[in-house]
Structure formats: structure tokens, C-alpha cells
mmCIF file as Biopython writes it, N, C-alpha, C and O atoms, coordinates in Angstrom:
data_model
#
loop_
_atom_site.group_PDB
_atom_site.id
_atom_site.type_symbol
_atom_site.label_atom_id
_atom_site.label_alt_id
_atom_site.label_comp_id
_atom_site.label_asym_id
_atom_site.label_entity_id
_atom_site.label_seq_id
_atom_site.pdbx_PDB_ins_code
_atom_site.Cartn_x
_atom_site.Cartn_y
_atom_site.Cartn_z
_atom_site.occupancy
_atom_site.B_iso_or_equiv
_atom_site.auth_seq_id
_atom_site.auth_asym_id
_atom_site.pdbx_PDB_model_num
ATOM 1   N N  . MET A ? 1  ? -79.313 -17.417 19.347  1.0 0.0 1  A 1 
ATOM 2   C CA . MET A ? 1  ? -78.275 -16.535 19.828  1.0 0.0 1  A 1 
ATOM 3   C C  . MET A ? 1  ? -77.520 -17.199 20.977  1.0 0.0 1  A 1 
ATOM 4   O O  . MET A ? 1  ? -78.117 -17.906 21.789  1.0 0.0 1  A 1 
ATOM 5   N N  . ALA A ? 2  ? -76.247 -16.977 21.044  1.0 0.0 2  A 1 
ATOM 6   C CA . ALA A ? 2  ? -75.429 -17.595 22.085  1.0 0.0 2  A 1 
ATOM 7   C C  . ALA A ? 2  ? -75.673 -16.916 23.422  1.0 0.0 2  A 1 
ATOM 8   O O  . ALA A ? 2  ? -75.982 -15.727 23.495  1.0 0.0 2  A 1 
ATOM 9   N N  . ASP A ? 3  ? -75.529 -17.688 24.448  1.0 0.0 3  A 1 
ATOM 10  C CA . ASP A ? 3  ? -75.689 -17.174 25.794  1.0 0.0 3  A 1 
ATOM 11  C C  . ASP A ? 3  ? -74.502 -16.286 26.142  1.0 0.0 3  A 1 
ATOM 12  O O  . ASP A ? 3  ? -73.359 -16.664 25.880  1.0 0.0 3  A 1 
ATOM 13  N N  . LYS A ? 4  ? -74.743 -15.119 26.722  1.0 0.0 4  A 1 
ATOM 14  C CA . LYS A ? 4  ? -73.655 -14.194 27.041  1.0 0.0 4  A 1 
ATOM 15  C C  . LYS A ? 4  ? -72.718 -14.758 28.101  1.0 0.0 4  A 1 
ATOM 16  O O  . LYS A ? 4  ? -71.543 -14.395 28.141  1.0 0.0 4  A 1 
ATOM 17  N N  . LYS A ? 5  ? -73.217 -15.632 28.950  1.0 0.0 5  A 1 
ATOM 18  C CA . LYS A ? 5  ? -72.371 -16.201 29.996  1.0 0.0 5  A 1 
ATOM 19  C C  . LYS A ? 5  ? -71.356 -17.186 29.428  1.0 0.0 5  A 1 
ATOM 20  O O  . LYS A ? 5  ? -70.320 -17.422 30.048  1.0 0.0 5  A 1 
ATOM 21  N N  . SER A ? 6  ? -71.635 -17.766 28.257  1.0 0.0 6  A 1 
ATOM 22  C CA . SER A ? 6  ? -70.711 -18.749 27.694  1.0 0.0 6  A 1 
ATOM 23  C C  . SER A ? 6  ? -69.681 -18.111 26.768  1.0 0.0 6  A 1 
ATOM 24  O O  . SER A ? 6  ? -68.744 -18.781 26.333  1.0 0.0 6  A 1 
ATOM 25  N N  . ALA A ? 7  ? -69.843 -16.827 26.461  1.0 0.0 7  A 1 
ATOM 26  C CA . ALA A ? 7  ? -68.896 -16.155 25.572  1.0 0.0 7  A 1 
ATOM 27  C C  . ALA A ? 7  ? -67.586 -15.888 26.315  1.0 0.0 7  A 1 
ATOM 28  O O  . ALA A ? 7  ? -67.606 -15.559 27.501  1.0 0.0 7  A 1 
ATOM 29  N N  . PRO A ? 8  ? -66.443 -16.026 25.626  1.0 0.0 8  A 1 
ATOM 30  C CA . PRO A ? 8  ? -65.162 -15.770 26.298  1.0 0.0 8  A 1 
ATOM 31  C C  . PRO A ? 8  ? -64.966 -14.292 26.602  1.0 0.0 8  A 1 
ATOM 32  O O  . PRO A ? 8  ? -65.423 -13.422 25.861  1.0 0.0 8  A 1 
ATOM 33  N N  . LEU A ? 9  ? -64.294 -14.036 27.680  1.0 0.0 9  A 1 
ATOM 34  C CA . LEU A ? 9  ? -64.009 -12.663 28.076  1.0 0.0 9  A 1 
ATOM 35  C C  . LEU A ? 9  ? -62.843 -12.111 27.256  1.0 0.0 9  A 1 
ATOM 36  O O  . LEU A ? 9  ? -62.027 -12.887 26.758  1.0 0.0 9  A 1 
ATOM 37  N N  . PRO A ? 10 ? -62.747 -10.793 27.104  1.0 0.0 10 A 1 
ATOM 38  C CA . PRO A ? 10 ? -61.605 -10.225 26.389  1.0 0.0 10 A 1 
ATOM 39  C C  . PRO A ? 10 ? -60.297 -10.469 27.143  1.0 0.0 10 A 1 
ATOM 40  O O  . PRO A ? 10 ? -60.291 -10.758 28.340  1.0 0.0 10 A 1 
ATOM 41  N N  . ALA A ? 11 ? -59.212 -10.345 26.418  1.0 0.0 11 A 1 
ATOM 42  C CA . ALA A ? 11 ? -57.900 -10.586 27.027  1.0 0.0 11 A 1 
ATOM 43  C C  . ALA A ? 11 ? -57.629 -9.557  28.125  1.0 0.0 11 A 1 
ATOM 44  O O  . ALA A ? 11 ? -58.075 -8.413  28.038  1.0 0.0 11 A 1 
ATOM 45  N N  . SER A ? 12 ? -56.911 -9.967  29.135  1.0 0.0 12 A 1 
ATOM 46  C CA . SER A ? 12 ? -56.657 -9.088  30.271  1.0 0.0 12 A 1 
ATOM 47  C C  . SER A ? 12 ? -55.625 -8.011  29.946  1.0 0.0 12 A 1 
ATOM 48  O O  . SER A ? 12 ? -55.456 -7.066  30.717  1.0 0.0 12 A 1 
ATOM 49  N N  . SER A ? 13 ? -54.936 -8.142  28.818  1.0 0.0 13 A 1 
ATOM 50  C CA . SER A ? 13 ? -53.909 -7.156  28.466  1.0 0.0 13 A 1 
ATOM 51  C C  . SER A ? 13 ? -54.476 -6.021  27.621  1.0 0.0 13 A 1 
ATOM 52  O O  . SER A ? 13 ? -53.723 -5.327  26.938  1.0 0.0 13 A 1 
ATOM 53  N N  . GLY A ? 14 ? -55.770 -5.825  27.655  1.0 0.0 14 A 1 
ATOM 54  C CA . GLY A ? 14 ? -56.370 -4.721  26.940  1.0 0.0 14 A 1 
ATOM 55  C C  . GLY A ? 14 ? -56.386 -4.926  25.433  1.0 0.0 14 A 1 
ATOM 56  O O  . GLY A ? 14 ? -56.376 -3.948  24.686  1.0 0.0 14 A 1 
ATOM 57  N N  . GLY A ? 15 ? -56.410 -6.148  24.973  1.0 0.0 15 A 1 
ATOM 58  C CA . GLY A ? 15 ? -56.441 -6.430  23.553  1.0 0.0 15 A 1 
ATOM 59  C C  . GLY A ? 15 ? -55.070 -6.473  22.903  1.0 0.0 15 A 1 
ATOM 60  O O  . GLY A ? 15 ? -54.965 -6.786  21.717  1.0 0.0 15 A 1 
ATOM 61  N N  . LEU A ? 16 ? -54.027 -6.170  23.643  1.0 0.0 16 A 1 
ATOM 62  C CA . LEU A ? 16 ? -52.684 -6.223  23.090  1.0 0.0 16 A 1 
ATOM 63  C C  . LEU A ? 16 ? -52.172 -7.649  23.144  1.0 0.0 16 A 1 
ATOM 64  O O  . LEU A ? 16 ? -52.417 -8.382  24.102  1.0 0.0 16 A 1 
ATOM 65  N N  . MET A ? 17 ? -51.459 -8.025  22.100  1.0 0.0 17 A 1 
ATOM 66  C CA . MET A ? 17 ? -50.911 -9.372  22.057  1.0 0.0 17 A 1 
ATOM 67  C C  . MET A ? 17 ? -49.404 -9.298  22.219  1.0 0.0 17 A 1 
ATOM 68  O O  . MET A ? 17 ? -48.760 -8.355  21.757  1.0 0.0 17 A 1 
ATOM 69  N N  . ARG A ? 18 ? -48.860 -10.285 22.869  1.0 0.0 18 A 1 
ATOM 70  C CA . ARG A ? 18 ? -47.406 -10.363 23.013  1.0 0.0 18 A 1 
ATOM 71  C C  . ARG A ? 18 ? -46.881 -11.456 22.103  1.0 0.0 18 A 1 
ATOM 72  O O  . ARG A ? 18 ? -47.410 -12.567 22.064  1.0 0.0 18 A 1 
ATOM 73  N N  . PHE A ? 19 ? -45.841 -11.122 21.380  1.0 0.0 19 A 1 
ATOM 74  C CA . PHE A ? 19 ? -45.209 -12.092 20.512  1.0 0.0 19 A 1 
ATOM 75  C C  . PHE A ? 19 ? -43.824 -12.386 21.053  1.0 0.0 19 A 1 
ATOM 76  O O  . PHE A ? 19 ? -43.040 -11.475 21.317  1.0 0.0 19 A 1 
ATOM 77  N N  . PHE A ? 20 ? -43.538 -13.649 21.213  1.0 0.0 20 A 1 
ATOM 78  C CA . PHE A ? 20 ? -42.240 -14.055 21.699  1.0 0.0 20 A 1 
ATOM 79  C C  . PHE A ? 20 ? -41.430 -14.564 20.526  1.0 0.0 20 A 1 
ATOM 80  O O  . PHE A ? 20 ? -41.907 -15.363 19.721  1.0 0.0 20 A 1 
ATOM 81  N N  . GLU A ? 21 ? -40.214 -14.096 20.442  1.0 0.0 21 A 1 
ATOM 82  C CA . GLU A ? 21 ? -39.363 -14.516 19.350  1.0 0.0 21 A 1 
ATOM 83  C C  . GLU A ? 21 ? -38.596 -15.762 19.777  1.0 0.0 21 A 1 
ATOM 84  O O  . GLU A ? 21 ? -37.724 -15.710 20.644  1.0 0.0 21 A 1 
ATOM 85  N N  . ASP A ? 22 ? -38.932 -16.848 19.167  1.0 0.0 22 A 1 
ATOM 86  C CA . ASP A ? 22 ? -38.237 -18.109 19.435  1.0 0.0 22 A 1 
ATOM 87  C C  . ASP A ? 22 ? -37.186 -18.310 18.367  1.0 0.0 22 A 1 
ATOM 88  O O  . ASP A ? 22 ? -37.469 -18.244 17.171  1.0 0.0 22 A 1 
ATOM 89  N N  . GLU A ? 23 ? -35.983 -18.554 18.811  1.0 0.0 23 A 1 
ATOM 90  C CA . GLU A ? 23 ? -34.919 -18.838 17.862  1.0 0.0 23 A 1 
ATOM 91  C C  . GLU A ? 23 ? -35.039 -20.291 17.444  1.0 0.0 23 A 1 
ATOM 92  O O  . GLU A ? 23 ? -34.892 -21.203 18.257  1.0 0.0 23 A 1 
ATOM 93  N N  . THR A ? 24 ? -35.304 -20.488 16.175  1.0 0.0 24 A 1 
ATOM 94  C CA . THR A ? 24 ? -35.414 -21.845 15.660  1.0 0.0 24 A 1 
ATOM 95  C C  . THR A ? 24 ? -34.296 -22.096 14.670  1.0 0.0 24 A 1 
ATOM 96  O O  . THR A ? 24 ? -33.784 -21.176 14.032  1.0 0.0 24 A 1 
ATOM 97  N N  . LYS A ? 25 ? -33.931 -23.351 14.556  1.0 0.0 25 A 1 
ATOM 98  C CA . LYS A ? 25 ? -32.908 -23.714 13.598  1.0 0.0 25 A 1 
ATOM 99  C C  . LYS A ? 25 ? -33.535 -23.711 12.212  1.0 0.0 25 A 1 
ATOM 100 O O  . LYS A ? 25 ? -34.687 -24.105 12.029  1.0 0.0 25 A 1 
ATOM 101 N N  . GLY A ? 26 ? -32.766 -23.266 11.264  1.0 0.0 26 A 1 
ATOM 102 C CA . GLY A ? 26 ? -33.268 -23.272 9.902   1.0 0.0 26 A 1 
ATOM 103 C C  . GLY A ? 26 ? -32.605 -22.191 9.074   1.0 0.0 26 A 1 
ATOM 104 O O  . GLY A ? 26 ? -31.780 -21.417 9.557   1.0 0.0 26 A 1 
ATOM 105 N N  . PHE A ? 27 ? -32.991 -22.165 7.823   1.0 0.0 27 A 1 
ATOM 106 C CA . PHE A ? 27 ? -32.424 -21.229 6.867   1.0 0.0 27 A 1 
ATOM 107 C C  . PHE A ? 27 ? -33.138 -19.899 6.988   1.0 0.0 27 A 1 
ATOM 108 O O  . PHE A ? 27 ? -34.365 -19.841 6.899   1.0 0.0 27 A 1 
ATOM 109 N N  . LYS A ? 28 ? -32.382 -18.827 7.189   1.0 0.0 28 A 1 
ATOM 110 C CA . LYS A ? 28 ? -32.983 -17.505 7.354   1.0 0.0 28 A 1 
ATOM 111 C C  . LYS A ? 28 ? -32.568 -16.610 6.200   1.0 0.0 28 A 1 
ATOM 112 O O  . LYS A ? 28 ? -31.403 -16.593 5.802   1.0 0.0 28 A 1 
ATOM 113 N N  . LEU A ? 29 ? -33.529 -15.864 5.663   1.0 0.0 29 A 1 
ATOM 114 C CA . LEU A ? 29 ? -33.290 -14.935 4.570   1.0 0.0 29 A 1 
ATOM 115 C C  . LEU A ? 29 ? -33.703 -13.541 4.996   1.0 0.0 29 A 1 
ATOM 116 O O  . LEU A ? 29 ? -34.599 -13.361 5.820   1.0 0.0 29 A 1 
ATOM 117 N N  . ASP A ? 30 ? -33.035 -12.565 4.423   1.0 0.0 30 A 1 
ATOM 118 C CA . ASP A ? 30 ? -33.409 -11.178 4.619   1.0 0.0 30 A 1 
ATOM 119 C C  . ASP A ? 30 ? -34.731 -10.928 3.893   1.0 0.0 30 A 1 
ATOM 120 O O  . ASP A ? 30 ? -34.898 -11.406 2.771   1.0 0.0 30 A 1 
ATOM 121 N N  . PRO A ? 31 ? -35.665 -10.205 4.484   1.0 0.0 31 A 1 
ATOM 122 C CA . PRO A ? 31 ? -36.943 -9.949  3.810   1.0 0.0 31 A 1 
ATOM 123 C C  . PRO A ? 31 ? -36.791 -9.225  2.472   1.0 0.0 31 A 1 
ATOM 124 O O  . PRO A ? 31 ? -37.623 -9.394  1.581   1.0 0.0 31 A 1 
ATOM 125 N N  . LYS A ? 32 ? -35.739 -8.424  2.325   1.0 0.0 32 A 1 
ATOM 126 C CA . LYS A ? 32 ? -35.520 -7.733  1.047   1.0 0.0 32 A 1 
ATOM 127 C C  . LYS A ? 32 ? -35.250 -8.731  -0.069  1.0 0.0 32 A 1 
ATOM 128 O O  . LYS A ? 32 ? -35.680 -8.528  -1.204  1.0 0.0 32 A 1 
ATOM 129 N N  . ILE A ? 33 ? -34.544 -9.800  0.245   1.0 0.0 33 A 1 
ATOM 130 C CA . ILE A ? 33 ? -34.257 -10.833 -0.752  1.0 0.0 33 A 1 
ATOM 131 C C  . ILE A ? 33 ? -35.539 -11.582 -1.104  1.0 0.0 33 A 1 
ATOM 132 O O  . ILE A ? 33 ? -35.783 -11.890 -2.271  1.0 0.0 33 A 1 
ATOM 133 N N  . VAL A ? 34 ? -36.345 -11.869 -0.105  1.0 0.0 34 A 1 
ATOM 134 C CA . VAL A ? 34 ? -37.586 -12.605 -0.337  1.0 0.0 34 A 1 
ATOM 135 C C  . VAL A ? 34 ? -38.525 -11.814 -1.245  1.0 0.0 34 A 1 
ATOM 136 O O  . VAL A ? 34 ? -39.223 -12.404 -2.069  1.0 0.0 34 A 1 
ATOM 137 N N  . VAL A ? 35 ? -38.552 -10.505 -1.109  1.0 0.0 35 A 1 
ATOM 138 C CA . VAL A ? 35 ? -39.415 -9.674  -1.951  1.0 0.0 35 A 1 
ATOM 139 C C  . VAL A ? 35 ? -38.796 -9.445  -3.320  1.0 0.0 35 A 1 
ATOM 140 O O  . VAL A ? 35 ? -39.512 -9.425  -4.321  1.0 0.0 35 A 1 
ATOM 141 N N  . SER A ? 36 ? -37.484 -9.272  -3.385  1.0 0.0 36 A 1 
ATOM 142 C CA . SER A ? 36 ? -36.844 -8.929  -4.652  1.0 0.0 36 A 1 
ATOM 143 C C  . SER A ? 36 ? -36.771 -10.100 -5.630  1.0 0.0 36 A 1 
ATOM 144 O O  . SER A ? 36 ? -36.788 -9.875  -6.840  1.0 0.0 36 A 1 
ATOM 145 N N  . ILE A ? 37 ? -36.690 -11.322 -5.156  1.0 0.0 37 A 1 
ATOM 146 C CA . ILE A ? 37 ? -36.605 -12.471 -6.068  1.0 0.0 37 A 1 
ATOM 147 C C  . ILE A ? 37 ? -37.878 -12.618 -6.913  1.0 0.0 37 A 1 
ATOM 148 O O  . ILE A ? 37 ? -37.753 -12.740 -8.132  1.0 0.0 37 A 1 
ATOM 149 N N  . PRO A ? 38 ? -39.076 -12.615 -6.357  1.0 0.0 38 A 1 
ATOM 150 C CA . PRO A ? 38 ? -40.262 -12.717 -7.225  1.0 0.0 38 A 1 
ATOM 151 C C  . PRO A ? 38 ? -40.429 -11.513 -8.155  1.0 0.0 38 A 1 
ATOM 152 O O  . PRO A ? 38 ? -40.853 -11.666 -9.301  1.0 0.0 38 A 1 
ATOM 153 N N  . ILE A ? 39 ? -40.096 -10.324 -7.665  1.0 0.0 39 A 1 
ATOM 154 C CA . ILE A ? 39 ? -40.212 -9.138  -8.521  1.0 0.0 39 A 1 
ATOM 155 C C  . ILE A ? 39 ? -39.251 -9.240  -9.692  1.0 0.0 39 A 1 
ATOM 156 O O  . ILE A ? 39 ? -39.614 -8.899  -10.818 1.0 0.0 39 A 1 
ATOM 157 N N  . SER A ? 40 ? -38.039 -9.701  -9.450  1.0 0.0 40 A 1 
ATOM 158 C CA . SER A ? 40 ? -37.080 -9.832  -10.545 1.0 0.0 40 A 1 
ATOM 159 C C  . SER A ? 40 ? -37.490 -10.931 -11.517 1.0 0.0 40 A 1 
ATOM 160 O O  . SER A ? 40 ? -37.277 -10.790 -12.721 1.0 0.0 40 A 1 
ATOM 161 N N  . LEU A ? 41 ? -38.068 -12.015 -11.029 1.0 0.0 41 A 1 
ATOM 162 C CA . LEU A ? 41 ? -38.552 -13.060 -11.925 1.0 0.0 41 A 1 
ATOM 163 C C  . LEU A ? 41 ? -39.692 -12.557 -12.812 1.0 0.0 41 A 1 
ATOM 164 O O  . LEU A ? 41 ? -39.762 -12.908 -13.990 1.0 0.0 41 A 1 
ATOM 165 N N  . ILE A ? 42 ? -40.566 -11.753 -12.262 1.0 0.0 42 A 1 
ATOM 166 C CA . ILE A ? 42 ? -41.649 -11.164 -13.055 1.0 0.0 42 A 1 
ATOM 167 C C  . ILE A ? 42 ? -41.080 -10.231 -14.108 1.0 0.0 42 A 1 
ATOM 168 O O  . ILE A ? 42 ? -41.512 -10.258 -15.261 1.0 0.0 42 A 1 
ATOM 169 N N  . ALA A ? 43 ? -40.114 -9.404  -13.723 1.0 0.0 43 A 1 
ATOM 170 C CA . ALA A ? 43 ? -39.501 -8.475  -14.677 1.0 0.0 43 A 1 
ATOM 171 C C  . ALA A ? 43 ? -38.788 -9.228  -15.798 1.0 0.0 43 A 1 
ATOM 172 O O  . ALA A ? 43 ? -38.901 -8.846  -16.962 1.0 0.0 43 A 1 
ATOM 173 N N  . VAL A ? 44 ? -38.064 -10.277 -15.468 1.0 0.0 44 A 1 
ATOM 174 C CA . VAL A ? 44 ? -37.368 -11.067 -16.489 1.0 0.0 44 A 1 
ATOM 175 C C  . VAL A ? 44 ? -38.366 -11.728 -17.426 1.0 0.0 44 A 1 
ATOM 176 O O  . VAL A ? 44 ? -38.139 -11.773 -18.635 1.0 0.0 44 A 1 
ATOM 177 N N  . SER A ? 45 ? -39.453 -12.236 -16.897 1.0 0.0 45 A 1 
ATOM 178 C CA . SER A ? 45 ? -40.448 -12.874 -17.757 1.0 0.0 45 A 1 
ATOM 179 C C  . SER A ? 45 ? -41.118 -11.862 -18.675 1.0 0.0 45 A 1 
ATOM 180 O O  . SER A ? 45 ? -41.435 -12.198 -19.817 1.0 0.0 45 A 1 
ATOM 181 N N  . TRP A ? 46 ? -41.346 -10.632 -18.215 1.0 0.0 46 A 1 
ATOM 182 C CA . TRP A ? 46 ? -41.909 -9.586  -19.079 1.0 0.0 46 A 1 
ATOM 183 C C  . TRP A ? 46 ? -40.921 -9.203  -20.186 1.0 0.0 46 A 1 
ATOM 184 O O  . TRP A ? 46 ? -41.314 -8.997  -21.334 1.0 0.0 46 A 1 
ATOM 185 N N  . ILE A ? 47 ? -39.648 -9.111  -19.831 1.0 0.0 47 A 1 
ATOM 186 C CA . ILE A ? 47 ? -38.628 -8.755  -20.833 1.0 0.0 47 A 1 
ATOM 187 C C  . ILE A ? 47 ? -38.518 -9.851  -21.887 1.0 0.0 47 A 1 
ATOM 188 O O  . ILE A ? 47 ? -38.426 -9.560  -23.080 1.0 0.0 47 A 1 
ATOM 189 N N  . ILE A ? 48 ? -38.526 -11.086 -21.460 1.0 0.0 48 A 1 
ATOM 190 C CA . ILE A ? 48 ? -38.478 -12.196 -22.428 1.0 0.0 48 A 1 
ATOM 191 C C  . ILE A ? 48 ? -39.707 -12.174 -23.316 1.0 0.0 48 A 1 
ATOM 192 O O  . ILE A ? 48 ? -39.608 -12.393 -24.524 1.0 0.0 48 A 1 
ATOM 193 N N  . ASP A ? 49 ? -40.857 -11.913 -22.732 1.0 0.0 49 A 1 
ATOM 194 C CA . ASP A ? 49 ? -42.104 -11.878 -23.503 1.0 0.0 49 A 1 
ATOM 195 C C  . ASP A ? 49 ? -42.104 -10.730 -24.508 1.0 0.0 49 A 1 
ATOM 196 O O  . ASP A ? 49 ? -42.584 -10.896 -25.629 1.0 0.0 49 A 1 
ATOM 197 N N  . LEU A ? 50 ? -41.578 -9.581  -24.128 1.0 0.0 50 A 1 
ATOM 198 C CA . LEU A ? 50 ? -41.596 -8.411  -25.010 1.0 0.0 50 A 1 
ATOM 199 C C  . LEU A ? 50 ? -40.555 -8.496  -26.134 1.0 0.0 50 A 1 
ATOM 200 O O  . LEU A ? 50 ? -40.853 -8.141  -27.274 1.0 0.0 50 A 1 
ATOM 201 N N  . PHE A ? 51 ? -39.357 -8.956  -25.830 1.0 0.0 51 A 1 
ATOM 202 C CA . PHE A ? 51 ? -38.273 -8.857  -26.791 1.0 0.0 51 A 1 
ATOM 203 C C  . PHE A ? 51 ? -37.931 -10.169 -27.487 1.0 0.0 51 A 1 
ATOM 204 O O  . PHE A ? 51 ? -37.496 -10.144 -28.638 1.0 0.0 51 A 1 
ATOM 205 N N  . PHE A ? 52 ? -38.108 -11.288 -26.848 1.0 0.0 52 A 1 
ATOM 206 C CA . PHE A ? 52 ? -37.605 -12.534 -27.411 1.0 0.0 52 A 1 
ATOM 207 C C  . PHE A ? 52 ? -38.700 -13.485 -27.882 1.0 0.0 52 A 1 
ATOM 208 O O  . PHE A ? 52 ? -38.444 -14.338 -28.732 1.0 0.0 52 A 1 
ATOM 209 N N  . ALA A ? 53 ? -39.891 -13.357 -27.359 1.0 0.0 53 A 1 
ATOM 210 C CA . ALA A ? 53 ? -40.966 -14.264 -27.776 1.0 0.0 53 A 1 
ATOM 211 C C  . ALA A ? 53 ? -41.590 -13.744 -29.070 1.0 0.0 53 A 1 
ATOM 212 O O  . ALA A ? 53 ? -41.763 -12.536 -29.232 1.0 0.0 53 A 1 
ATOM 213 N N  . PRO A ? 54 ? -41.931 -14.657 -29.998 1.0 0.0 54 A 1 
ATOM 214 C CA . PRO A ? 54 ? -42.506 -14.205 -31.268 1.0 0.0 54 A 1 
ATOM 215 C C  . PRO A ? 54 ? -43.938 -13.725 -31.130 1.0 0.0 54 A 1 
ATOM 216 O O  . PRO A ? 54 ? -44.550 -13.316 -32.117 1.0 0.0 54 A 1 
#
């Protein structure tokens, strides 16, 4: 068993974490687009499988 004196203490902010938003350069997408593209690809593949595949 680990020694209690060597264990790290809890955060001083009461367990709450702070997230800082850093503006980085890069390509940004709306989350709705990120979710809708895979869903639409799945739907298209199901439609192709049902109607066009032998």
C-alpha cells in the first residue's frame, strides 16, 4: 500500500477545473457539421445497400 504522505493532495479549487480557450490557427468546423457528415454517410451506405446492391 502506498504511503499516505506521498499521495498528492486534492486541487485547491475544490475539484473544479479551469479550461482556458486558446485561439489556435487552423481549420474550424461547426460541431453540427462534424456530427452530420458521418450520419449522412451511414444513411447513404444503408440506402445503397438496400436499393442498389444485389
